[in-house]
C-alpha positions in Angstrom: 100.4 108.5 134.1 99.7 112.1 135.0 96.1 113.2 134.5 95.6 116.7 133.1 92.2 118.3 132.7 91.9 120.5 129.7 89.9 123.7 130.5 88.0 125.6 127.8 87.8 129.1 129.3 84.9 131.5 129.0 85.3 133.9 126.0 87.8 136.6 126.7 89.4 134.7 129.6 93.0 133.6 129.4 94.5 130.2 130.1 98.0 129.9 131.5 100.5 128.5 129.1 101.4 125.7 131.5 97.8 124.4 131.4 97.4 124.5 127.6 97.3 121.2 125.8 100.0 122.2 123.4 102.3 123.0 126.2 101.6 119.8 128.0 102.4 117.8 124.9 105.5 119.9 124.2 106.7 119.4 127.7 106.3 115.7 127.4 108.1 115.6 124.1 111.0 117.6 125.4 111.7 115.4 128.4 114.5 112.8 128.3 113.6 109.2 128.8 115.2 105.7 128.2 113.6 103.3 125.8 113.4 99.5 126.4 113.5 96.3 124.4 109.7 96.1 123.9 109.5 99.7 122.5 112.6 99.2 120.3 111.1 95.9 118.9 107.7 97.4 118.2 109.2 100.5 116.4 111.2 98.0 114.3 108.0 96.0 113.6 106.2 99.1 112.3 109.2 100.1 110.1 108.9 96.6 108.6 105.1 96.9 108.2 105.4 100.3 106.6 108.1 99.2 104.1 106.0 96.2 103.1 102.8 98.0 102.4 104.7 100.8 100.7 106.4 98.5 98.2 103.2 96.7 97.5 101.7 100.1 96.5 104.8 101.3 94.7 103.2 101.5 91.2 99.7 102.6 92.1 98.8 106.0 90.6 98.7 108.1 93.8 102.1 106.7 94.8 103.6 107.3 91.4 102.3 110.9 91.4 103.7 111.7 94.8 107.0 110.1 94.0 107.3 112.1 90.7 106.7 115.3 92.6 109.4 114.4 95.2 111.9 113.5 92.5 112.0 117.1 91.3 113.4 118.2 94.7 116.8 116.6 94.8 119.1 117.2 97.8 122.4 115.3 98.1 122.1 115.6 101.9 118.5 114.7 102.0 116.3 111.6 102.5 115.5 108.4 100.6 112.3 107.4 98.7 110.8 103.9 98.9 111.9 101.7 96.0 114.7 104.0 94.8 118.4 103.6 95.5 119.6 105.0 98.9 122.2 106.9 96.9 119.4 109.1 95.5 118.4 111.8 98.0 115.6 114.4 98.1 114.5 117.2 100.4 113.1 115.6 103.5 109.7 117.3 103.3 109.2 115.8 99.8 110.5 112.4 100.8 108.0 112.5 103.7 105.2 113.4 101.3 105.9 110.6 98.8 106.7 107.9 101.3 103.6 108.7 103.4 101.4 108.3 100.4 103.0 104.9 99.7 102.4 103.8 103.3 98.8 104.9 103.4 97.6 104.0 99.9 96.5 100.4 100.6 95.1 101.1 104.1 97.1 98.2 105.3 99.2 99.2 108.3 98.6 100.0 112.0 95.7 101.5 114.1 94.7 103.2 117.3 91.1 102.4 118.4 90.1 104.8 121.1 87.8 107.9 121.4 89.3 108.6 118.0 90.5 106.1 115.5 93.6 106.6 113.4 96.8 105.2 111.9 99.8 106.2 114.0 102.3 104.5 111.6 101.6 107.5 109.3 104.1 109.4 111.4 107.1 107.2 110.5 107.8 108.4 106.9 108.1 112.0 108.0 110.1 111.3 111.1 112.5 108.9 109.3 112.9 111.5 106.5 114.0 114.1 109.0 116.3 111.7 110.8 118.0 110.9 107.5 118.5 114.5 106.5 119.7 115.6 109.9 122.1 112.6 110.1 120.5 111.2 113.3 121.1 107.7 114.7 118.8 104.7 115.7 118.3 105.9 119.2 117.2 109.3 118.0 114.8 107.7 115.5 113.2 105.4 118.2 112.8 108.4 120.5 111.0 110.4 117.7 108.7 107.6 116.6 107.8 106.5 120.1 107.1 110.0 121.2 104.9 110.6 118.1 102.9 107.4 118.8 102.5 108.5 122.5 101.1 111.9 121.5 98.7 110.4 118.9 97.5 107.7 121.3 96.9 110.2 124.2 95.1 112.7 121.9 93.0 109.9 120.4 92.0 108.7 123.9 91.0 112.2 125.0 89.5 114.1 122.0 86.9 112.8 119.5 87.2 114.2 116.0 85.0 111.8 114.0 81.7 112.6 115.7 82.3 116.2 114.7 83.0 115.2 111.1 86.7 116.2 111.4 89.3 113.8 109.9 91.6 111.9 112.2 94.8 113.4 110.7 93.9 116.3 113.1 95.8 114.4 115.7 98.5 113.1 113.4 100.0 116.5 112.6 100.7 117.5 116.3 102.0 114.0 117.0 104.5 114.1 114.1 105.6 117.6 115.2 106.1 116.5 118.8 108.0 113.4 117.6 110.4 115.5 115.4 110.9 117.9 118.3 111.8 115.1 120.6 114.1 113.5 118.1 116.0 116.8 117.6 116.1 117.4 121.3 114.4 120.8 121.0 113.3 122.8 124.0 109.7 123.1 125.2 109.0 126.5 123.8 110.1 125.6 120.3 108.0 122.4 120.3 105.1 124.2 121.8 105.0 126.8 119.0 105.5 124.2 116.3 102.7 121.9 117.7 100.3 124.8 117.6 101.1 125.7 114.0 100.8 122.0 113.0 97.5 121.5 114.8 96.1 124.5 113.1 97.1 123.2 109.6 96.0 119.6 110.2 92.3 120.1 110.5 90.2 118.8 107.6 86.6 117.7 107.3 85.7 114.0 106.9 84.3 114.5 103.4 87.5 112.9 102.3 86.2 109.7 103.7 82.5 110.0 102.8 80.7 109.0 99.6 82.9 108.1 96.7 86.3 108.3 98.2 89.3 109.6 96.2 93.1 109.3 96.6 92.9 112.1 99.2 92.9 109.4 101.9 96.4 108.4 100.8 97.7 112.0 100.4 96.4 113.4 103.8 99.2 112.0 106.0 101.9 113.3 103.6 100.4 116.8 103.7 100.3 117.0 107.5 103.8 115.5 107.6 105.1 118.1 105.2 103.3 120.8 107.3 104.9 119.4 110.5 108.4 119.7 109.1 107.6 123.3 108.1 106.2 123.9 111.6 109.4 122.7 113.3 111.7 124.7 111.0 109.6 127.8 111.4 109.6 127.5 115.2 113.4 126.9 115.3 113.8 130.2 113.5 111.7 132.0 116.1 108.2 132.0 114.6 105.1 131.3 116.7 101.8 129.5 116.2 98.1 130.4 116.9 97.7 130.3 120.6 96.1 128.7 122.4 95.3 126.6 119.4 92.9 124.0 121.0 91.3 126.1 123.9 91.1 129.6 122.5 87.9 131.5 121.8 88.2 130.5 118.2 90.2 127.4 118.9 89.8 123.9 117.6 87.7 122.5 120.5 85.2 125.3 121.1 84.6 126.0 117.4 84.8 122.5 115.8 84.6 119.8 118.4 81.3 120.2 120.3 80.3 116.5 120.3 81.6 114.1 122.9 84.3 116.5 124.2 82.5 118.1 127.1 85.1 117.0 129.6 88.6 116.6 128.2 91.2 114.9 130.3 94.5 113.7 128.9 96.8 111.2 130.6 100.5 111.7 129.8 103.5 109.7 130.9 105.3 110.8 134.0 108.6 112.6 133.6 111.3 110.3 132.2 108.9 107.3 131.9 109.3 105.3 128.7 106.9 106.4 125.9 105.3 103.0 125.6 102.0 104.1 123.8 103.1 102.2 120.7 102.5 99.0 122.5 98.8 99.9 122.7 98.5 100.0 118.9 98.1 97.1 116.5 98.4 96.4 112.8 96.2 94.8 110.1 96.5 91.4 108.6 94.1 92.3 105.7 94.1 95.4 103.4 90.8 96.9 104.5 89.5 99.4 107.0 90.4 98.1 110.5 86.7 97.4 111.4 86.7 95.1 108.4 89.5 92.9 109.5 87.5 90.9 112.1 84.7 90.7 109.5 87.0 89.1 107.0 88.2 86.6 109.7 84.6 85.7 110.6 83.8 85.3 106.9 86.6 82.6 106.7 85.0 80.8 109.6 81.5 80.9 108.0 82.8 79.7 104.7 83.6 76.3 106.3 80.0 76.0 107.5 78.0 77.0 104.4 77.7 74.4 101.6 76.0 76.5 99.0 76.3 80.3 99.0 73.5 80.6 96.5 71.1 79.4 99.3 71.8 82.4 101.4 68.7 84.7 101.9 70.1 87.4 104.2 73.3 88.3 106.1 73.2 90.4 109.2 76.4 91.9 110.7 76.2 93.1 114.3 79.0 95.3 115.7 79.7 98.6 117.4 78.2 101.9 116.3 81.4 103.1 114.6 81.6 100.1 112.3 77.9 100.5 111.4 78.1 104.2 110.5 81.6 104.3 109.0 81.9 101.0 107.1 78.3 99.7 107.2 74.9 100.3 105.9 74.4 102.9 108.6 76.7 105.2 106.7 73.8 105.7 104.2 76.4 105.7 101.4 74.9 103.9 98.3 78.5 103.8 96.9 79.3 101.1 99.5 77.0 98.8 97.5 78.2 99.9 94.1 80.3 97.7 91.8 81.5 101.0 90.2 82.9 102.3 93.4 86.5 103.1 93.9 88.9 100.9 95.9 89.1 103.6 98.6 85.3 103.3 99.0 85.2 99.5 99.0 87.9 99.0 101.5 85.5 100.9 103.8 82.5 98.8 102.9 81.8 96.0 105.4 79.2 94.6 103.0 81.6 94.3 100.1 84.4 93.0 102.3 82.3 90.3 103.8 80.8 89.1 100.5 84.2 88.7 98.8 85.9 87.1 101.8 83.0 84.6 102.2 83.2 83.7 98.5 86.9 83.5 98.1 88.1 82.3 101.5 91.1 84.6 101.3 91.9 88.4 101.1 94.4 90.0 98.7 95.3 93.7 98.6 94.9 93.9 94.9 92.8 91.1 93.5 90.1 91.4 96.1 89.3 94.9 94.7 89.8 94.3 91.0 87.2 95.4 88.5 86.5 91.8 87.6 86.1 90.9 91.3 83.8 93.7 92.3 81.6 93.4 89.1 81.1 89.6 89.4 77.3 89.1 89.2 77.2 86.4 91.9 79.2 88.7 94.2 76.9 91.6 93.6 73.9 89.4 94.3 75.4 88.3 97.6 76.7 91.8 98.5 73.2 93.2 98.3 72.0 90.7 100.9 74.4 92.1 103.6 73.3 94.6 106.1 75.0 96.0 109.3 73.4 96.8 112.6 74.5 98.7 115.7 74.7 96.2 118.6 74.3 97.3 122.2 76.6 94.5 123.5 79.4 95.5 121.2 78.9 99.1 122.0 79.2 98.4 125.7 82.4 96.4 125.2 83.9 99.0 123.0 82.8 102.4 124.3 82.9 101.6 128.0 86.3 100.1 127.9 89.1 102.7 128.4 92.1 100.4 127.6 92.6 100.6 123.8 93.9 97.0 123.7 90.8 95.7 125.5 88.2 97.5 123.3 86.3 94.8 121.5 86.8 95.3 117.8 84.9 92.4 116.3 81.5 91.4 115.0 78.8 88.8 115.2 77.6 87.7 111.8 74.3 85.8 111.2 73.7 84.1 107.9 70.0 83.2 107.2 69.5 80.5 104.6 66.5 80.1 102.3 65.2 77.2 104.5 65.2 79.5 107.6 68.4 78.0 109.1 70.6 80.5 110.8 74.4 80.1 110.9 76.3 82.4 113.2 79.9 83.1 114.0 81.5 85.8 116.2 85.0 87.2 116.9 85.7 89.9 119.5 89.0 90.7 117.9 90.7 90.2 114.5 93.1 87.3 114.6 96.2 89.5 114.3 95.1 91.8 117.2 97.1 91.4 120.5 93.9 89.8 121.9 93.2 87.7 118.8 93.9 84.1 117.9 97.2 84.7 116.2 98.6 88.0 117.5 101.5 89.5 115.4 105.1 89.4 116.6 108.3 90.1 114.7 108.0 86.9 112.6 104.4 87.7 111.6 105.4 91.2 110.5 108.2 89.7 108.3 105.8 87.1 106.9 103.3 89.8 106.0 106.0 91.9 104.3 107.5 89.1 102.2 104.7 88.5 99.7 104.1 92.2 99.4 107.6 92.9 98.2 107.9 89.8 96.1 108.7 90.6 92.5 110.1 94.0 93.5 112.8 93.5 96.1 115.5 90.8 96.0 116.0 88.4 98.9 119.5 89.9 99.5 118.0 93.4 99.8 115.2 92.1 102.1 117.8 90.5 104.4 119.9 93.6 104.4 116.9 95.7 105.5 115.8 93.2 108.2 119.3 93.1 109.6 119.3 96.9 110.1 115.9 96.7 111.8 117.2 93.9 114.1 119.9 96.3 115.3 117.8 99.5 115.2 118.8 101.0 118.5 122.5 100.7 117.6 122.4 102.1 114.1 124.7 105.0 113.3 123.7 107.9 111.1 125.2 106.3 108.0 123.1 103.1 108.6 119.9 105.3 109.1 120.7 106.7 105.6 120.3 103.2 104.2 117.1 102.3 106.2 115.1 101.9 103.0 114.0 99.1 100.7 115.4 99.4 97.1 113.5 97.8 94.3 115.1 95.8 91.5 116.0 97.7 88.4 113.1 98.6 86.1 110.4 97.6 88.5 109.4 101.1 89.7 107.1 103.0 87.4 108.5 106.5 86.7 106.1 107.4 83.9 104.4 110.2 85.9 107.8 112.0 85.9 107.2 112.7 82.2 104.1 114.8 82.8 105.0 118.5 82.8 103.6 119.9 86.0 104.5 122.8 88.3 107.8 121.3 89.6 109.5 120.5 86.2 
């Protein structure tokens, strides 16, 4: 890795282009490099992961809305939409929009846990859409996806957004843009200008993840993906972006990112080195905010030890600061205890997640959030007994560890019974994490996908899709056109298409 210190100059002082963050990222994206078996396999794993969670969400309202918008932008040389026949093609920016919403809707795919937390798999719908429209091959797609993951990982390890109440898609936009630039073999200058435009249009506040959450959480990656496509096209045609977008007098860092960004240093791969950042990311086994995945796994362990849940007096969850203030009682969001709260709110409520997992002994992406489930009186009673706490030991093991794969992600949970007995369990990592009890490999990704697509996708279609993934690096452009899961006839809800909006 090459270490690069990012300097924020005094007002009025100029910073050389070669030292600007956007140029460093563009230079890395433009460099040629050879992939390897580990990277190829992991890119394939994340394509499987995205497809599964997207089909599981195929008929949820936000996904239906985004798909209906995309379907009014047909393009015979364009890109595919999840669930629809690969013979139907649409403008790549609208396919990216709709497919990104489908992938993000259930909060059920991969993560980076570093100085910033985010979901790097959000890049794939946009990059795949561009690959299809531009008739690229499997090697091109791998290069684009791996480069995007590399950029998002390196930004997330270097620049904190969340402490400044800025949403994590601030890193996603530049990452997608760099990935597209790499995939299209664009030059440094073009990628540099596009990254700046994309960074500028990817900054949003975290109010979208505060209080009573809406479907914005699902739509955000599609919006920055669509902006990234526009940024690249605009730069190819000779247009420029705000410069220097991160370091300038009115740039992103000096104006918006004051907290925890005093000394910014970014490590980037050496020239021609494999872009292996994707190997430092990991997926979810359970459809909940990542901090909740280990909490669900601990709940399953505790269920085996507690004979009567009605005898529970209090439940204390100890974890790192981020879990406490984002998903826990430290958020000071009363909605996280409300049986009337939205699914988007409850999948970021550690208290709700633990109570339901403890009662049921399993977790389901739909039934665990149903109206009947969240309004069950016994669940509400148990839910109110749960409180989270910031724990110095978990803080030390998370914040002091630089390696994203070694950052302890878990929790210790103490159940206090009415008779004073204390029952405790702890996991440092969720089971599916590379450091967990049952880390995910190709077989686990497929097993996760299968129940999610059951009832929508035939076994023949599933096998066709997996066979393409298994040969990803050798796919030609025609096969990339078919790198999509088509649902059985009459299983995709198209009712939103009947609403007369702007596009029809």
